[in-house]
VONU-345126 format. One record per residue: x, y, z of N, C-alpha, C in turn. Coordinates in steps of 0.1 Angstrom, whole numbers, plus 5000, padded with zeros to 4 digits. Each point is the difference from the previous one (the first is absolute). Layout:
<atoms>
XYZXYZXYZ;...
</atoms>
This chain:
<atoms>
477290712047500649875002500649995014;499949895007500549985013501249915000;501150035007501049905002500550015014;500249895006500549995014501449955001;500750055010501449975001500449995015;500849905003500549995014501550005001;500549975012501550005001500749904991;499349904995500649904992499650014985;499350104996499650024986498550014998;499549974988498650014997499249905009;498850055003499049925008498849984991;499449885000498849974992498850085006;499350074991498950095005498749944995;499949874997498849944996498950015011;500549975012499050015011499450145002;500950104999499550145001498950034989;500349954988499150034989498749935002;500049885007498849935002499250055012;500550105007499350065011500549955014;501149924999500649965013500950105006;500749975011500850095006501450024994;500850085005501350034995500949895004;500849944991501049905003500950045012;500449915008500850035012501350074997;500749964989501350064998500050124991;498850054996499950114991500350135008;501050074996500450135006499750124991;500349984987499950104990498849974991;499150094999498849994991500150114990;500349954987500250104989498850004992;499450124998498850024992500450094988;499849944988500350064988498750044993;499750134999498750054995498949915005;499750005013499049915005498650044997;499149904998498650024999499450025013;498750055001499450025012499849875008;499849894993499949875006501349955007;501150024993501349975005500350085013;499650134999500350095012499149955012;498849964997499149955011500649875006;500549924992500649875005501250035009;500950094996501150035008499650075013;499050095000499550065012499449905009;499349904995499349905009501149915006;501149974993501049915005500950075010;500350134998501050075009499450095010;498750054997499450105009500550144997;500850014989500550134996499250064988;499850135000499350064990500950034988;499749954988500850024988499650144994;500850104999499750124994499749994986;499050084995499750004986501050094992;499949994987500950084991499950155003;498750045001499750145003500750055013;499949915010500650045013501550014999;500649914993501550004998500450124992;499150054992500450114991499950145007;499550015012499950125007501450065003;500150134999501350075000500350055014;499150025009500350065013500849905008;500950055008501049925008499249915010;498950065006499349935010499349874994;499750004987499449894994501149894996;501150054997501149914995500749935011;500150065012500749955011499149995012;499449885003499049995011500449895009;499750025013500149905010498649945002;499849874999498749945002499749985014;498750015003499549985014500249865005;499949914990500249855003501449965001;500950104998501549975000500549994986;501250054998500549994987500050134993;500450004987500250134992499349984987;499550114995499450004986500950114993;500649964989501050084993499650004985;500350124994499850004985501050104994;500349984987500950094993499849984985;500150104992500049984986501449934996;499949924990501249934996500049994984;501250024994500149994986499949854996;499649974988499949864995501349944995;501150085000501349954995500049964986;499050044992499949974986500450134993;501250004994500550124994499250054988;499349904993499250044989498750075004;499649985013498850065005500150015015;500850105004500450025015498850075006;499049925006498850055006500149995015;499350085007499950005014498749925004;500249905009498949925005500050005015;498850005007500049995014500649875006;500750015011500649885006499650015015;499549895005499650005014500649885008;500150035013500549905010499150005012;499649885005499449995013500949915008;500750065010501049935007499749985015;500049875004499849975014501149915005;500049965012501149925005499949864994;498849964996499949864995500050004984;499550104994499849994985500450134993;500349994988500250114991499149984988;499150104998499149994988500550114991;500349974987500450104990498950014990;499750124996499050024989500650084989;500049954988500650074989499149984988;500250094990499250004988500950004987;501249955002500949984989500949895003;500549934990500949895002501450055001;500550025012501350065003501049895001;501150024993501149895001500649995013;500050115008500650005014499349895008;498749994999499349895007500449864996;500249984987500449874996501449975005;500850105001501449985006499849965015;499250075007499849975014499449855002;499149974992499549865001501149904997;500850024991501249914997500950005012;500350115006500950015011499449925012;498750025002499349935011500149854998;499749954988500049864997501449945001;501150084997501349955001500750045013;499250055010500550045013501250104999;499950094990501150104998499650125009;500650015012499750115009499049965011;499850085009499049985011498650014994;499349905002498650004995499149915009;500250015013499249925009498850075004;500050135003498950075005499450104989;498950065004499450094991500950134998;500650045010500950115000501249974990;500549885001501149964991499650014986;498949944997499550004986499750144995;499450095009499750144997501350074996;501149985008501250064997500649954987;499949874997500549954987499250074988;498750025002499350064989500550154998;500150075011500550144999501450014994;500949905004501350004995500049984985;499249914995499949974986499450124992;499050065006499450124993501150114999;500850025011501050104999501149974990;500349874999501049954990499450034986;498749974998499450024987500050154996;499750095010500150144997501450054997;501049945007501450034997500349964986;499649884995500349964987499350094989;498850045004499350094990500750134999;500450065011500850135000501349984992;500649895002501349984992499749994985;498949944996499749994986499650144995;499350085008499650134996501250094999;501049985009501350084999500749974987;500049874995500649974987499250074989;498750005001499150064990500350154999;500250065012500350155000501450034994;500949905002501350024993499950004985;499249904995499750004985499350124996;499050055008499350124996500950125000;500950015009501050115000500850004988;500449884995500849994988499250054988;498849965000499150044988499850155000;499950065012499850155000501250084997;501249965006501250084998500749974987;499749884994500549974987498950024989;499150095003498850024991500550054986;499849914990500450044986499249914991;498750044997499249924991500649984987;500950094995500649994987500949884999;500549955012501049895000499349875000;498749994998499349874999500449934987;499749885000500349924988499250054988;500750014989499350044988500050154997;500650085010500050154998501450044997;500150124994501350064997500750055012;501349975002500750055011500150155001;500050064988500050154999498750065002;498949925000498750065001499550015014;499350105004499450015013498849925002;499549934990498749935002498850094998;499049944995498850084998499450055013;499250114999499450055013499049895005;499349934991499149905005500749895008;501249964995500749905007500550055014;500550125000500450065013498950015009;498850044995498850025009499649865006;500049904991499749865005501049955010;501350034998501049955010499850075013;499750135000499850075013498749965007;499049974992498849955006500249865007;500849924994500349875006500850025013;501050095000500750035012499150055011;499150094998499150045010499149895005;499549914991499249895005500849915009;501349974996500849925008500250065014;500350135001500150075012498849995009;498850024993498749995007499849865006;500349904992499849865006500949975011;501350055000500949985011499550085012;499550124998499450075011498949935007;499149954992498849925006500549885007;501049934995500549885007500650045013;500850105000500750045012499050045011;498950074996499050045009499349885007;499849894992499449885005501049935010;501249994996501049945009500150085013;499950144999500150085012498849975009;498849984994498849975009500249875006;500649904994500249875006501050015011;501150074998501050025011499450075012;499250104997499450075011499149915009;499249914993499249915007500849915009;501149944995500849915008500750075011;500450134997500750085010499250025012;498750014998499150025011499749875008;499949894992499649875006501049955009;501350004996501149935007500150065014;500250135003500150045014498749985008;498850014993498849985007499949855005;500449914992499949865005501149975010;501250064999501049995010499650055013;499350125001499650055013498849925006;499349934991498849935005500349855004;501249954995500349865003500049965014;500750075009500049955014498750005007;499150104998498750015007499049914993;499850004987498949944994500349864993;501249984996500449884993500949915008;500450045011500849925009501449964994;500550084991501349974994501150045010;501149934999501150045009501050094993;501050045007500950104995500949954989;500049874998500949954989499650054986;498750044999499650044987500450154997;500350075011500350144998501150034990;501149935000501150034989499449994986;499149904998499549994986499250124996;499250055010499250124997500950124997;501150015008500950114998500749994987;500449884996500649984986499050044989;498849965002499050034990499850164999;500050065011499850155001501250064992;501249965003501250064993499949974985;499649884996499949974986499050094993;498950025007498950084994500550154999;500750055010500550135000501050024989;500949904998501050014989499350004986;498949924999499350004987499250144998;499550055011499450134999500950114996;501350005005501050094995500349984985;500249874997500349974986498950054991;498749985004498950044992500050154998;500450075011500050155000501150054989;501149935000501050044990499549974986;499349894999499549974987499050104995;499250055009499050104997500750134996;501150045007500750124997500749984986;500549884997500649984987498950014989;498849945003498950014990499650154997;500050085011499650144998501150074992;501349965002501150064992499849964985;499749884998499849954986498850074994;498950025007498950074995500350154996;500850065009500550144997500850004987;500949904999500849994988499249984987;499049915001499149984989499250124996;499550075010499450134997500950104994;501350005004501050084994500249974985;500049874997500149964986498850054992;498849995006498850054993500150154998;500550075010500250154998501050034989;501049924999501050024989499349984986;499349894999499349974988499050124996;499350055010499150114998500750124995;501250035007500850124996500549984986;500449884996500449984986498950034990;498849965004498850034991499850154999;500050075011499950145000501150074993;501249955001501150064993499849994985;499549894995499749984985499050114996;498950015008499050104997500550145000;501050035010500550135001500950034987;500849904996500950024988499150024988;499049924999499150024988499350145000;499650045011499350135001501050114997;501249995005501050114998500550004985;500249884994500349994986498950054991;498849995004498950044992499750155001;500550075010499750145001500650094989;501349994997500550094990499449984986;499849884995499349984987498650065000;499349985011498750065001500050155000;501050065006500250155000500250054986;500949934993500450044986498849994991;499349885001498849984991498950105003;499950035013498950105004500450144994;501350035000500450134995499750024986;500449894992499750014985498649974997;499249975009498649974997499150135003;500750115004499250125002499650064987;498950064999499450054988500350154998;501350045001500450144997500250014985;499850124994500150024986501550014995;500850065009501450024996500949905008;500349894994500949905006501049964989;501250055001500949984989500249864996;500149915010500349864996498949934991;498850065001498949944991500350024985;500850104997500350034986501349924995;500749945009501249934996499749884992;500949974990499849874993500249885008;500950015010500349895008499550035015;499050075001499450035013499549885007;499349914992499449885007501149915005;501049964991501149925005500750065012;500250144999500650075011499349985013;498650014999499249985013500149865005;500049904991500149865005501349985006;501150054994501349985006500250075013;499450125001500150075013499249925011;498949954997499249925009500849875005;500649934990500849885003501250045008;500750114997501250045008499650035014;498950075002499550045013499749885009;499649894993499749885008501349925003;501050004990501249925002500950075011;500150135000500950065010499749965014;498750005005499849965014500349855002;499849924990500349865001501549985002;500850074992501549995001500450055014;499450115005500450055013499749895011;498849944999499749905010500949884999;500449964987500949894998501350035006;500650124998501350045005500049995015;498950055007499950005014499749875006;499749904992499649865005498649995005;499150094996498649995005499249904992;500449974988499349914992500949894994;
</atoms>
């Protein structure tokens, strides 16, 4: 889908779709998941090559940050979709010249809708292609900041779930009960899945920040020579760089917190495993004395006095029961069971 925008808001693109030239006031050409035909129409109208999705997905820095021979810049970066239910990475591209800004994206990003509203309402500088480019980057940075704030809140809730881990305190269970092993196992699995989802989301946000962190200084250094921008734009680039750096530091702290929560969750799993092994150990220790007594009286010797006793059988059963109860009482006194 193609949409055109100028300093005064949206521009009709019917002429462009019909094979005509680019409208005079069109500065920003936004391509949302463009078809090959739409890309050819923009290329014919602007003389700029529209990079394909495969080209925008390349990871080497020389492919993501390029100076064009015809003048201008070709930029690309991965960008999250800002959909918390499915936080995916999609390629994002810019072709920036002194006259035009061409954006190529493959997801409906709310940051772009905000920029279009700001341009239509003349909220901020939006006269030149550089102005609109900076508006887009500013809104993307704001979107990443909002996402990190939401993830920070989620990590706080996840921390509460981990350090207040008590599946027995769920509704419908006895306060004095520790909960069934199956319930504890299910709760721990859910915790690990939540930590994994947060880790994947943070990695995608980190990739988006890294892309913007490279783009901003590259465009700033290229502005005077290739785009003809004056020094008045420099403070906006500096502000963006500082904002991105602060988000990068915030994301690093979030990653450290997530690693701490992962270690804590693994510690809970170790505790549950130790509890299981403790039960097995107690059972095996309790079973050893009765087994020893039963084995002793099961020997086929001819002269065994107890075999002639009238109460020999009850005596043997009582001795076996007593040998099992004594270890249980010892474990109970020491608080091991």
